[in-house]
RODO-2510 file (C-alpha; in nm, 4 decimals, decimal comma):
residues 89
     n   res          X          Y          Z
     1     x     3,6227     0,9337     0,8486
     2     x     3,7545     1,1531     0,5591
     3     x     3,6801     1,1001     0,1882
     4     x     3,5270     0,7729     0,0682
     5     x     3,5464     0,7073    -0,3063
     6     x     3,2704     0,4976    -0,4619
     7     x     3,1303     0,3984    -0,7982
     8     x     2,7722     0,4034    -0,9488
     9     x     2,6188     0,1019    -1,1031
    10     x     2,3091     0,0414    -1,3239
    11     x     2,0061    -0,0872    -1,1102
    12     x     1,7028    -0,1554    -1,3463
    13     x     1,6491     0,1770    -1,5204
    14     x     1,8151     0,3814    -1,2469
    15     x     2,1809     0,4523    -1,1436
    16     x     2,2780     0,3728    -0,7809
    17     x     2,5742     0,4385    -0,5550
    18     x     2,7392     0,2003    -0,3104
    19     x     2,7757     0,3211     0,0443
    20     x     3,0329     0,1387     0,2331
    21     x     2,9281    -0,0295     0,5614
    22     x     3,1628     0,1896     0,7448
    23     x     2,9321     0,4578     0,7133
    24     x     2,6735     0,2765     0,9405
    25     x     2,3824     0,3520     0,7086
    26     x     2,1159     0,0594     0,7048
    27     x     1,9626    -0,0627     0,3879
    28     x     1,6158     0,1142     0,3235
    29     x     1,7257     0,4294     0,5113
    30     x     1,5657     0,7627     0,3691
    31     x     1,8492     0,9902     0,2203
    32     x     1,8435     1,3343     0,0844
    33     x     2,0421     1,4202    -0,2312
    34     x     2,1289     1,7879    -0,2863
    35     x     2,3003     1,8624    -0,6305
    36     x     2,4867     2,1855    -0,6635
    37     x     2,7145     2,2408    -0,9840
    38     x     2,9383     1,9430    -0,9755
    39     x     2,8844     1,8502    -0,6177
    40     x     2,6335     1,5938    -0,4959
    41     x     2,5699     1,5921    -0,1177
    42     x     2,3929     1,2849     0,0291
    43     x     2,2591     1,3170     0,3890
    44     x     2,0100     1,1318     0,6080
    45     x     1,6624     1,2594     0,5577
    46     x     1,6136     1,2556     0,9168
    47     x     1,8665     1,3116     1,2092
    48     x     1,8266     0,9791     1,3498
    49     x     1,9812     0,6623     1,2131
    50     x     1,8577     0,3585     1,3870
    51     x     2,1312     0,0957     1,4109
    52     x     2,1057    -0,2688     1,4646
    53     x     2,0906    -0,3767     1,8279
    54     x     2,3400    -0,6209     1,9706
    55     x     2,2360    -0,9038     2,1677
    56     x     2,3680    -0,7445     2,4887
    57     x     2,1531    -0,4493     2,4179
    58     x     1,8536    -0,6678     2,3693
    59     x     1,9117    -0,8620     2,6871
    60     x     1,9635    -0,5483     2,8851
    61     x     1,6290    -0,4226     2,7611
    62     x     1,4671    -0,7479     2,8624
    63     x     1,6231    -0,7232     3,2045
    64     x     1,4674    -0,3738     3,2443
    65     x     1,1262    -0,5114     3,1525
    66     x     1,1668    -0,7838     3,4365
    67     x     1,0312    -1,1239     3,4622
    68     x     0,6963    -1,2365     3,3458
    69     x     0,4375    -1,2144     3,6106
    70     x     0,1556    -1,4920     3,6658
    71     x     0,0511    -1,6247     3,3409
    72     x    -0,3256    -1,5861     3,2539
    73     x    -0,5291    -1,9014     3,2182
    74     x    -0,7493    -1,8546     2,9154
    75     x    -1,0721    -2,0391     2,8416
    76     x    -1,0415    -2,3081     2,5745
    77     x    -1,1386    -2,2083     2,2216
    78     x    -1,4707    -2,3434     2,1551
    79     x    -1,5748    -2,4094     1,7999
    80     x    -1,9434    -2,4223     1,7179
    81     x    -2,0785    -2,6900     1,5104
    82     x    -2,1400    -2,5258     1,1716
    83     x    -2,2768    -2,8013     0,9225
    84     x    -2,1501    -2,7441     0,5779
    85     x    -1,8545    -2,5632     0,6667
    86     x    -1,5845    -2,8464     0,6426
    87     x    -1,7660    -3,0592     0,3690
    88     x    -1,9173    -3,3954     0,4071
    89     x    -1,8233    -3,6122     0,6944
***
């Protein structure tokens, strides 16, 4: 990808940096910052970056799971009579 230039901006009482979408780093992803002399290195805090799944990937996973089997018939919910719980009737 090469060198990408960006700018910092003020966010509350901190300074933030814009990471372009082309890097593929999702919002809220944990990063590690290393500062040595005049060089700041930003790297993932972990090795795996989970990316957003496409609809095709989701449908593929659902196909792997297979169709739903027999649907279990459940007993109806029975609410006991609890005087005073709902106020005067």
